[in-house]
VOPAGU-2260 file (C-alpha; in pm, 1 decimal, decimal comma):
REM VOPAGU-2260
SITE   aa  ch    i         X         Y         Z
SITE  MET   A    0    2030,3   -1228,0   -1336,7
SITE  LYS   A    1    1884,1    -902,1   -1457,8
SITE  ILE   A    2    1545,4    -886,6   -1286,0
SITE  ALA   A    3    1254,8    -646,9   -1332,4
SITE  VAL   A    4    1023,3    -583,3   -1037,6
SITE  VAL   A    5     684,8    -441,1   -1138,9
SITE  GLY   A    6     543,9    -249,2    -843,6
SITE  ALA   A    7     730,0     -31,1    -592,7
SITE  GLY   A    8     514,3    -107,9    -292,3
SITE  ILE   A    9     648,3    -275,5      19,3
SITE  ALA   A   10     626,5    -627,4    -132,0
SITE  GLY   A   11     813,8    -538,0    -448,8
SITE  LEU   A   12    1080,0    -335,0    -269,7
SITE  SER   A   13    1129,6    -602,5      -3,6
SITE  CYS   A   14    1188,0    -855,9    -279,9
SITE  ALA   A   15    1416,6    -617,4    -468,1
SITE  GLU   A   16    1631,1    -550,5    -159,5
SITE  VAL   A   17    1708,1    -918,5    -104,6
SITE  LEU   A   18    1760,8    -989,8    -474,5
SITE  GLN   A   19    2007,0    -703,0    -497,4
SITE  ALA   A   20    2190,8    -829,0    -189,8
SITE  GLN   A   21    2219,7   -1167,0    -363,0
SITE  GLY   A   22    2403,8    -997,3    -649,6
SITE  HIS   A   23    2126,1    -973,1    -906,5
SITE  VAL   A   24    2080,9    -655,1   -1110,7
SITE  VAL   A   25    1737,5    -522,3   -1021,2
SITE  GLU   A   26    1523,9    -255,3   -1188,9
SITE  VAL   A   27    1195,1    -143,8   -1030,7
SITE  PHE   A   28     898,4      -1,3   -1223,0
SITE  ASP   A   29     585,1     163,0   -1086,2
SITE  LYS   A   30     288,9     336,9   -1248,3
SITE  GLY   A   31     267,3     592,8    -967,4
SITE  ARG   A   32     433,5     931,2    -938,1
SITE  GLY   A   33     612,9     837,6    -617,8
SITE  ALA   A   34     641,5     595,2    -328,8
SITE  GLY   A   35     338,2     490,5    -130,5
SITE  GLY   A   36      88,4     257,8    -295,4
SITE  ARG   A   37    -158,3     148,7     -30,1
SITE  MET   A   38      75,4     304,9     230,3
SITE  ALA   A   39       6,5     641,7      69,7
SITE  THR   A   40      19,2     985,7     229,5
SITE  ARG   A   41    -164,3    1271,9      57,1
SITE  ARG   A   42     -24,3    1620,3     118,2
SITE  VAL   A   43    -246,6    1911,7      23,6
SITE  ALA   A   44    -178,3    2285,7      31,2
SITE  SER   A   45    -444,0    2495,3     205,9
SITE  ALA   A   46    -492,3    2840,8     352,7
SITE  ALA   A   47    -396,8    2684,6     687,4
SITE  GLY   A   48     -73,3    2541,9     547,6
SITE  GLU   A   49      10,4    2196,3     416,8
SITE  ILE   A   50    -216,8    1922,4     547,5
SITE  ALA   A   51    -119,8    1553,7     535,5
SITE  PHE   A   52    -350,1    1252,4     533,8
SITE  ASP   A   53    -254,2     883,9     556,4
SITE  HIS   A   54    -541,3     775,3     334,8
SITE  GLY   A   55    -436,2     414,4     278,2
SITE  ALA   A   56    -301,0     177,8     545,7
SITE  GLN   A   57    -343,0     340,9     885,9
SITE  TYR   A   58     -80,0     151,4    1083,7
SITE  PHE   A   59      99,9    -183,4    1085,6
SITE  THR   A   60     215,9    -444,2    1333,2
SITE  ALA   A   61     542,7    -638,8    1357,7
SITE  ARG   A   62     501,2    -995,3    1483,3
SITE  ASP   A   63     741,2   -1191,4    1263,9
SITE  PRO   A   64    1097,4   -1174,7    1409,1
SITE  ALA   A   65    1257,1   -1076,9    1077,6
SITE  PHE   A   66    1006,5    -800,0    1015,8
SITE  ALA   A   67    1032,5    -683,4    1377,9
SITE  ALA   A   68    1408,4    -648,3    1328,2
SITE  MET   A   69    1343,4    -445,3    1013,1
SITE  VAL   A   70    1100,5    -219,5    1198,3
SITE  GLU   A   71    1355,5    -166,0    1472,9
SITE  ARG   A   72    1603,9     -50,7    1207,3
SITE  TRP   A   73    1344,2     188,3    1067,4
SITE  ARG   A   74    1280,0     316,8    1419,3
SITE  SER   A   75    1650,3     389,5    1466,6
SITE  GLU   A   76    1640,6     585,0    1138,4
SITE  ASP   A   77    1332,1     783,1    1253,3
SITE  VAL   A   78    1124,1     632,1     973,5
SITE  VAL   A   79     861,7     480,6    1209,0
SITE  ALA   A   80     717,0     537,6    1555,6
SITE  HIS   A   81     477,5     363,9    1795,8
SITE  TRP   A   82     114,5     479,1    1782,2
SITE  PRO   A   83     -38,0     365,9    2114,8
SITE  SER   A   84    -387,5     486,4    2021,3
SITE  ALA   A   85    -413,3     200,8    1770,6
SITE  GLY   A   86    -267,5     -64,1    2003,5
SITE  ASP   A   87      42,6    -163,1    2194,7
SITE  ASP   A   88     197,4    -315,4    1882,4
SITE  ALA   A   89      91,0     -46,3    1633,5
SITE  TRP   A   90     347,2     140,7    1423,8
SITE  VAL   A   91     317,4     426,2    1176,6
SITE  GLY   A   92     558,0     577,3     928,5
SITE  THR   A   93     690,6     923,4    1019,7
SITE  PRO   A   94     616,5    1189,3     918,3
SITE  GLY   A   95     369,3     993,4     699,2
SITE  MET   A   96     286,0     629,9     631,8
SITE  ASN   A   97     466,2     648,2     297,8
SITE  ALA   A   98     796,3     720,1     478,6
SITE  VAL   A   99     860,6     345,1     499,8
SITE  VAL   A  100     822,3     288,7     126,4
SITE  LYS   A  101    1018,7     605,7      46,5
SITE  ALA   A  102    1309,4     484,7     259,2
SITE  MET   A  103    1308,8     145,6      86,4
SITE  ALA   A  104    1279,7     302,4    -260,7
SITE  GLN   A  105    1587,9     519,5    -205,3
SITE  ARG   A  106    1803,5     209,8    -254,7
SITE  PHE   A  107    1691,4     188,4    -617,3
SITE  ASP   A  108    1657,4     411,3    -920,0
SITE  VAL   A  109    1284,5     342,6    -944,2
SITE  HIS   A  110    1119,9     410,4   -1280,0
SITE  TRP   A  111     814,6     611,6   -1168,4
SITE  ASN   A  112     522,7     690,5   -1402,5
SITE  SER   A  113     599,6     361,1   -1577,1
SITE  ARG   A  114     288,5     154,2   -1636,6
SITE  VAL   A  115     356,6    -199,8   -1757,2
SITE  GLU   A  116      77,0    -319,8   -1983,8
SITE  THR   A  117     223,2    -646,9   -2113,7
SITE  ILE   A  118     502,1    -886,6   -2021,0
SITE  ARG   A  119     626,8   -1025,0   -2353,0
SITE  ARG   A  120     867,5   -1309,6   -2425,9
SITE  VAL   A  121    1178,2   -1204,5   -2621,8
SITE  GLY   A  122    1411,6   -1496,5   -2685,7
SITE  ALA   A  123    1505,1   -1638,7   -2346,2
SITE  GLY   A  124    1406,4   -1318,6   -2166,9
SITE  TRP   A  125    1117,7   -1081,3   -2107,2
SITE  ALA   A  126    1026,5    -732,0   -2225,8
SITE  LEU   A  127     797,0    -490,0   -2044,6
SITE  ASP   A  128     571,0    -317,6   -2295,1
SITE  PRO   A  129     544,0     -33,0   -2372,4
SITE  LEU   A  130     833,7      90,1   -2159,8
SITE  SER   A  131    1157,4      18,2   -2347,2
SITE  ASP   A  132    1352,5    -223,7   -2562,6
SITE  ALA   A  133    1536,0    -362,4   -2258,6
SITE  THR   A  134    1496,2    -730,8   -2177,6
SITE  PHE   A  135    1518,7    -909,1   -1844,8
SITE  ASP   A  136    1611,2   -1260,8   -1736,9
SITE  ALA   A  137    1326,1   -1265,4   -1484,4
SITE  VAL   A  138    1022,4   -1059,2   -1382,9
SITE  VAL   A  139     856,6   -1022,9   -1041,9
SITE  VAL   A  140     499,5    -889,5   -1039,6
SITE  ALA   A  141     430,1    -701,3    -715,5
SITE  ILE   A  142      89,5    -535,1    -762,1
SITE  PRO   A  143    -264,8    -606,4    -634,0
SITE  ALA   A  144    -409,7    -943,6    -735,4
SITE  GLU   A  145    -670,2    -802,8    -975,1
SITE  GLN   A  146    -401,2    -612,2   -1165,7
SITE  ALA   A  147    -147,5    -895,8   -1141,1
SITE  ALA   A  148    -394,6   -1134,5   -1306,5
SITE  VAL   A  149    -390,7    -925,1   -1624,1
SITE  LEU   A  150     -11,2    -905,3   -1645,6
SITE  LEU   A  151      43,0   -1272,1   -1563,7
SITE  GLU   A  152    -205,8   -1414,0   -1814,2
SITE  ALA   A  153      39,9   -1437,5   -2105,4
SITE  PRO   A  154     356,8   -1545,7   -1921,3
SITE  ASP   A  155     190,8   -1785,6   -1672,2
SITE  ALA   A  156    -183,0   -1858,0   -1695,7
SITE  THR   A  157    -175,2   -2067,3   -1376,3
SITE  MET   A  158     -45,3   -1772,1   -1175,5
SITE  ALA   A  159    -305,5   -1550,2   -1337,2
SITE  THR   A  160    -577,9   -1790,8   -1224,9
SITE  ALA   A  161    -444,5   -1781,6    -868,8
SITE  ALA   A  162    -446,8   -1400,9    -876,4
SITE  ARG   A  163    -804,8   -1388,7   -1005,0
SITE  ALA   A  164    -911,9   -1612,8    -716,6
SITE  CYS   A  165    -801,4   -1346,7    -463,4
SITE  SER   A  166   -1058,8   -1069,8    -453,7
SITE  SER   A  167   -1021,0    -739,5    -270,0
SITE  ALA   A  168   -1283,2    -533,5     -90,4
SITE  PRO   A  169   -1301,9    -166,8    -196,6
SITE  CYS   A  170   -1277,4     128,3      39,2
SITE  TRP   A  171   -1407,3     481,0      -0,2
SITE  THR   A  172   -1200,1     727,3     203,3
SITE  ALA   A  173   -1269,8    1088,3     301,1
SITE  MET   A  174    -991,4    1328,0     400,2
SITE  VAL   A  175   -1121,9    1627,4     595,2
SITE  ALA   A  176    -951,7    1913,1     782,0
SITE  PHE   A  177   -1085,5    2170,6    1027,3
SITE  HIS   A  178    -965,7    2487,6    1200,8
SITE  GLN   A  179   -1088,4    2356,8    1538,0
SITE  ARG   A  180   -1066,2    2024,6    1714,3
SITE  VAL   A  181   -1352,8    1785,0    1646,3
SITE  ALA   A  182   -1547,8    1704,7    1964,8
SITE  ILE   A  183   -1459,1    1334,0    1974,0
SITE  ALA   A  184   -1251,2    1231,6    2275,0
SITE  ALA   A  185   -1075,1     933,2    2116,6
SITE  ASP   A  186    -841,1     961,0    1819,2
SITE  ILE   A  187    -996,6     653,6    1653,4
SITE  VAL   A  188   -1349,9     543,7    1564,0
SITE  LYS   A  189   -1393,3     178,7    1461,7
SITE  GLN   A  190   -1682,3      -4,1    1293,1
SITE  SER   A  191   -1957,6     239,9    1373,0
SITE  GLY   A  192   -2242,0     260,6    1122,2
SITE  ILE   A  193   -2096,6     311,0     775,8
SITE  ILE   A  194   -1753,6     390,3     921,2
SITE  GLY   A  195   -1505,3     105,0     906,5
SITE  TRP   A  196   -1227,6     318,7    1050,9
SITE  ALA   A  197   -1177,4     688,3    1123,2
SITE  ALA   A  198    -869,7     848,4    1275,7
SITE  ARG   A  199    -749,2    1190,5    1383,0
SITE  ASN   A  200    -451,7    1185,3    1147,3
SITE  SER   A  201    -299,0    1498,6    1299,1
SITE  ALA   A  202    -263,4    1315,0    1632,7
SITE  LYS   A  203     -31,2    1047,0    1496,1
SITE  PRO   A  204     337,9    1065,8    1596,7
SITE  GLY   A  205     541,2    1312,6    1393,9
SITE  ARG   A  206     238,8    1490,0    1249,7
SITE  GLY   A  207     137,5    1852,5    1280,5
SITE  GLY   A  208     -80,3    2112,6    1120,7
SITE  PRO   A  209    -457,6    2161,1    1150,5
SITE  GLU   A  210    -706,4    1905,5    1281,7
SITE  ALA   A  211    -716,5    1637,3    1009,7
SITE  TRP   A  212    -932,6    1324,9     989,3
SITE  VAL   A  213    -927,3    1022,2     761,9
SITE  ILE   A  214   -1267,3     848,9     743,8
SITE  GLN   A  215   -1286,7     509,4     571,6
SITE  GLY   A  216   -1616,5     351,5     477,6
SITE  SER   A  217   -1690,8      -7,3     574,6
SITE  PRO   A  218   -1623,1    -267,5     303,4
SITE  GLN   A  219   -1990,0    -334,7     236,4
SITE  TRP   A  220   -2088,3      31,6     230,5
SITE  SER   A  221   -1795,0     111,2       1,8
SITE  ARG   A  222   -1898,3    -171,1    -230,8
SITE  ASP   A  223   -2261,4     -54,9    -235,1
SITE  HIS   A  224   -2155,6     302,4    -316,8
SITE  LEU   A  225   -1850,9     229,7    -530,5
SITE  GLU   A  226   -1965,5     434,2    -829,8
SITE  ASP   A  227   -2119,0     722,7    -633,5
SITE  ALA   A  228   -1993,8    1076,3    -689,1
SITE  GLN   A  229   -1699,0    1169,9    -469,7
SITE  SER   A  230   -1881,7    1466,3    -316,4
SITE  ASP   A  231   -2176,1    1247,6    -214,3
SITE  VAL   A  232   -1944,2     994,6     -52,4
SITE  VAL   A  233   -1761,4    1262,2     145,5
SITE  ASP   A  234   -2096,0    1407,1     259,2
SITE  ALA   A  235   -2207,5    1065,2     386,6
SITE  LEU   A  236   -1880,9     990,1     567,7
SITE  LEU   A  237   -1873,8    1337,0     724,7
SITE  ALA   A  238   -2229,3    1287,3     849,1
SITE  ALA   A  239   -2124,7     955,6    1001,2
SITE  LEU   A  240   -1831,7    1124,7    1177,6
SITE  ALA   A  241   -2063,1    1400,1    1300,7
SITE  ALA   A  242   -2280,6    1133,9    1463,7
SITE  GLU   A  243   -1979,6    1037,3    1679,0
SITE  ALA   A  244   -1917,6    1392,6    1804,8
SITE  ILE   A  245   -2080,0    1549,5    2111,2
SITE  ASP   A  246   -2094,4    1889,8    1935,4
SITE  PRO   A  247   -2157,7    1982,2    1570,5
SITE  LEU   A  248   -1855,1    1950,8    1344,5
SITE  PRO   A  249   -1670,7    2272,9    1257,9
SITE  GLU   A  250   -1694,1    2384,0     896,1
SITE  PRO   A  251   -1431,9    2188,7     698,6
SITE  ILE   A  252   -1148,4    2387,8     545,4
SITE  LEU   A  253   -1062,8    2096,4     316,3
SITE  ARG   A  254   -1249,4    1786,4     201,8
SITE  ILE   A  255   -1130,3    1524,1     -46,2
SITE  GLY   A  256   -1249,0    1174,3    -138,4
SITE  HIS   A  257   -1044,4     880,8    -262,2
SITE  ARG   A  258   -1174,4     547,7    -390,3
SITE  TRP   A  259    -958,2     241,7    -332,8
SITE  ARG   A  260   -1092,2     -27,1    -564,2
SITE  TYR   A  261    -849,3    -282,0    -418,6
SITE  ALA   A  262    -812,9    -225,1     -45,5
SITE  ARG   A  263    -837,8    -525,5     187,2
SITE  VAL   A  264    -763,4    -855,5      15,2
SITE  ALA   A  265    -900,7   -1201,9      90,4
SITE  ALA   A  266    -555,0   -1359,8      88,0
SITE  GLY   A  267    -434,0   -1706,8       1,1
SITE  ASP   A  268    -156,3   -1894,4     176,7
SITE  ALA   A  269     105,4   -1949,5     -95,8
SITE  GLY   A  270     334,3   -1676,8      39,7
SITE  ALA   A  271     484,4   -1612,3    -303,8
SITE  LEU   A  272     467,2   -1761,4    -653,1
SITE  TRP   A  273     764,3   -1855,5    -870,2
SITE  ASN   A  274     793,4   -2038,5   -1202,7
SITE  ASP   A  275    1163,8   -2113,2   -1229,7
SITE  ALA   A  276    1143,1   -2248,5   -1584,7
SITE  ALA   A  277     983,7   -1928,3   -1711,2
SITE  ARG   A  278    1148,7   -1707,4   -1445,5
SITE  ILE   A  279     826,3   -1531,6   -1357,4
SITE  GLY   A  280     713,9   -1461,0   -1001,0
SITE  ALA   A  281     447,9   -1280,9    -800,8
SITE  VAL   A  282     444,7   -1131,2    -450,9
SITE  GLY   A  283     202,5    -934,9    -236,9
SITE  ASP   A  284     -19,5    -943,8      67,8
SITE  TRP   A  285    -277,4   -1130,2    -145,4
SITE  LEU   A  286     -50,9   -1433,9    -118,6
SITE  LEU   A  287     -23,0   -1434,5     261,4
SITE  ALA   A  288    -248,9   -1204,7     467,7
SITE  PRO   A  289    -396,5    -852,6     439,5
SITE  ARG   A  290    -123,0    -680,3     639,6
SITE  VAL   A  291     178,7    -460,1     566,6
SITE  GLU   A  292     398,1    -716,4     740,8
SITE  SER   A  293     267,1    -989,7     509,8
SITE  ALA   A  294     352,3    -789,1     198,4
SITE  TRP   A  295     710,3    -746,9     323,6
SITE  LEU   A  296     736,8   -1116,8     409,0
SITE  SER   A  297     596,9   -1221,6      70,7
SITE  GLY   A  298     866,2   -1024,6    -111,4
SITE  ARG   A  299    1136,8   -1171,9     106,9
SITE  LYS   A  300    1005,4   -1527,6      59,8
SITE  LEU   A  301    1022,1   -1503,1    -317,6
SITE  ALA   A  302    1369,5   -1351,1    -318,2
SITE  GLU   A  303    1494,5   -1631,0     -94,2
SITE  ARG   A  304    1336,7   -1888,7    -326,5
SITE  ILE   A  305    1505,4   -1731,8    -628,0
SITE  GLY   A  306    1834,1   -1714,5    -440,5
SITE  ALA   A  307    1816,8   -2085,2    -353,7
SITE  ALA   A  308    1745,8   -2175,1    -717,6
SITE  HIS   A  309    2018,2   -1952,7    -863,3
SITE  ALA   A  310    2292,4   -1946,4    -603,5
């Protein structure tokens, strides 16, 4: 079949890899400018040189045997490395978290900057509006549940209902860099005051450059302050980080805020969704568990289901 995958995150690309191996013709579309999604890495030019921040997922684990084998392959390709500070089973992409998604995306000619607004029936196939006149035999939706619900409403209202039932907690994130080391002994701060997670990003494997911190607000605090001005949010998160330090924070040389409206999902247990009669499917961590590994497994589960139905 000719299959469109909407979303070039780890779930969509995992699904696309297996579908392509099965012999299907796969095209991948993503609204972003490049690989990353919630495994994003922000690189910013500064007077101190380029500074990188993993401002989405901070690390991932590999507990499923199939995913562990995949991670071992990435390790051999220098795409990932252990990060002991986050745990014995913690991995990060190198030189940034988005390295994993970038490596997966290289196997496809991904259509970046391609926002799909409607999935429309055309004869026995599907069109992705407003992108092109091309039609597809099947479509896989691989985006956050709240966004998937909108796209799935016309082709499969039942799937759309399932997507709407999976809500995600927001997360405000501050990215801050300094000329000097911050006076916090550990590289990680967890669940302290309004901080859900903070990490010395520059201490992760394969990183360099100036002292760089990513500070993520707790889910409830982020929800309470979702519409606050970015500068006010960064001020609050910096103050919370300062409370963890034994000396005053150095003057920041760079400070940026980012609001994730859909961060940590309250996931279901379906694994993946597939309507074989309509040839519409959905994948993502919202169908399994709020982990990078779960997103990868969800994509693989759907591809295997499609392969069994269309061998």
